[in-house]
N, C-alpha and C positions, 0 to 999 in steps of 0.2 A: 544430507551434507552438513558438516560442522566446519565453520570457518573461525579462525582464531586471529585476533589482532592484539599483540602485546601493547601497542599504542593505538589510541582511537583514530580512525580515519575521518571522524567528523569534527566540525567546528566545536569549540568548547561549550557554547550554550546548548548545542544539540546533545553532546555527550552528557552534560549535567542533567538534562531532561530525561534522557534514556535511562541513566543510572537511577534516578529517583522513581521512575515508573517501574523499573525492575524490582526495586526495593519493596514495593507494595504488591508484587506478584502480577502486575498487569500483563506481562508477556506470556503467562500461562494460558491466557484466553484472548490476547490481543496481539497485534503485530505492527511493525513499521511498514508502511506502504508508500504510495506516491512515487516520487523520484529518488528519495534518499537511498533505497536499496541499491540503486545504480552505483552509488559511492562504494558500497561493499564489493560489488561484483567487478567494477572497473579496477579497484585497487588489488583485489585478490587475484583476478585473472589477467591483469595488466591490459585491460581493454582501452581502446582509443575513444574515450568518452569523458567529457568534462561537465560536471553538474553545475547548473545555473538556476537555482531556485531557493527561496527561503520558506516555502510552504512545507510544513511538516505534517503529514497525514498518517493517521493510525486507523487500522481496521479493528473493530471490536465485535465479538460475538454477543448477540442480544440474549439468547436463552442460555444462561450460565447458572451454575450452582452458587448459592450465596455462602462464601466461606466465613471464617471468624471475622468479627468486626475489625475494620482497618483503623490504624492509628491516624491516618490521614486520607482524605479523599483526593481525587485527581485535581479538582478545582483548588483545593487548599495547597497542594504541591505547586501548581502553576502560579498561584498567587505568591507563594514564598519565593519562587524563582523570578518573579517580576513580570509575569504575564497578566494582561488585562482582559477580562471576558467581554466580548462584544456579541450582541444578537441583532440580526437583521430583521426586516419586517416579516419575513417568512418563518422566523423562529430558529434559523440555522445559527449555531453558536461557534465562534472562533475565539482563540486566545492570542493576543498580540504582545510581542516583546521586541521593541526595536524594529528590525526588518523581518523578524520571524513571526510566522502565523501558523498556529496549531489548530487542527480540525480533526474530529473523530467521525468515522464512517461505519455503517453497518449494512448488512445485507437486506435488500428489499426482495420479497418473495414473488412479486408480480402484482399486477392490478394497481388500484389506487393505493397510495400510501401517504402518510403525513410527511411534511417537509423535514421534520426532525422527531426523534423519539428519545426518551430518557432511558439511559442504561442504569438501572437501579444500583447495580453492584459498584459502579464507578462514579455515580453521581454526575454524569456528563450527558449532554445532548449530542446525539449522533445523527448524521444525515443518512437516510436509507437510500442505497443505490443498488441497481442490479449487478450481479456477477461478483460481488464482494466475497461471497462464500467460496468462490473458486480459488481465491488467494490462500485459503487455509488448507488446500490439498497438499499434503506432505511438505510443509514449510521447512526452511533451513534455520539452523541455530547458529548464531554469531556470538562468540565470546569476545568481549571488548574489555581489555584491562581486567577489572575485577567484577564484571557483571555480564549477564547474558541476555540477548534479545532474540526475537524471531523476525524473519522476513520471508516473503514468498519465495518459492523455488524459482529459478530462472525460467523454467518451462511454464509454470502457472502465470508468472509475471508477464511473459511474452504473449501468451494467449489472451490474457486480460487486456493488455495494451492494444493488441490487434483488433479486439472487439470494440473497445471504447473509443478508439481513434475515429471510427465511423459514426459514433453517437455523440460527439462533442457538440455543444450548443453555446450560445452567447457570443459576445463581440470578439472574444479572443479564441474562438473555436479553432481557427486555422492554425494559430501558433501552437495551441495545445496538441492538435492533431500531428503537426510536424514533429513536436518533441516526442510524442508517443512512438511514432514510426522511427525516429532516430534511435531511440532506446532499443527498439526491437532489432534494428539493423546491427547495433553493437552487440547485443546478446546472442544473436543467431550463431555466433562463432562457438558458443559454449553449451547451448542447449542440447539435450539428448533427444533425438528424434523419437525413440521408443517411448519416452516419458511424455512427450507432447501428444503422441497418438493415444496413449493410455488415458491421459486427462480428458482429452476430447471425447473419448468413448465413454468414460465414467460419467461425465457431466451431461451427456445426452444433449448436445447443442442442437438448436433448431436450424432449419434450412436457412432462414434469414441470417442467423448468427454465423453460420458457416460461410455464407456469401460475404458477410462483413469481413471475416478473416481473409478470404480470398482477395477482396478489394484492397485491403490493407497490405497484404503481401505483394500484390502487383504494384501498388504505389511506392512501396519501400524497396522494391527490387529484391524481395526475399523469395527463395524457393527451397523447400525441403520435400522429399518424396512422401506422398500420402498426406501432405499437410496443406499446401497452397494450390494444389492442382484440382 
């Protein structure tokens, strides 16, 4: 799917950040994830959903080919745009600018993993998390004004949210879980059942993961044939 916006649906600081990342080729191997893709889908499909977050999350592939030398690294771009890098005690790196907080995530293949890994191509530290690679299955292209980004397909996005809703931890886990399920409820109007089933077959989900999806569907009041039953 290709979605076109003559005018950006994002706040200006987010638009500026996306444009700069596209300029150095980030979206050839990365994508916008988290809650911000909901802005695209809510606007394009006129869904009843209002975004309320300042967290800007990006998924980045770890094993990528090294292209020609970049004129700027991602930290340099973020610094120029006014973002301040912050590392917590575990090594997880975020970039802060006013109320906006940028973080990079990458796929964790299973077993023990460090709390953060350096992505050499982009010179950023990314937090490894499971199921991130699912979001790269047939992503959608979004043309915004004079630049292009990638976001997960609605189907991959929903499956991912249904899974992680049951895996949330921390003090705000209930609020995050509720937001995950709200987003799934909004997107269920537009997902293609055949594509959902195709992704779930290709990804070879475990029994526990399938159960997590069923629990989330039940809690969100979602039903699609062959999916939540």
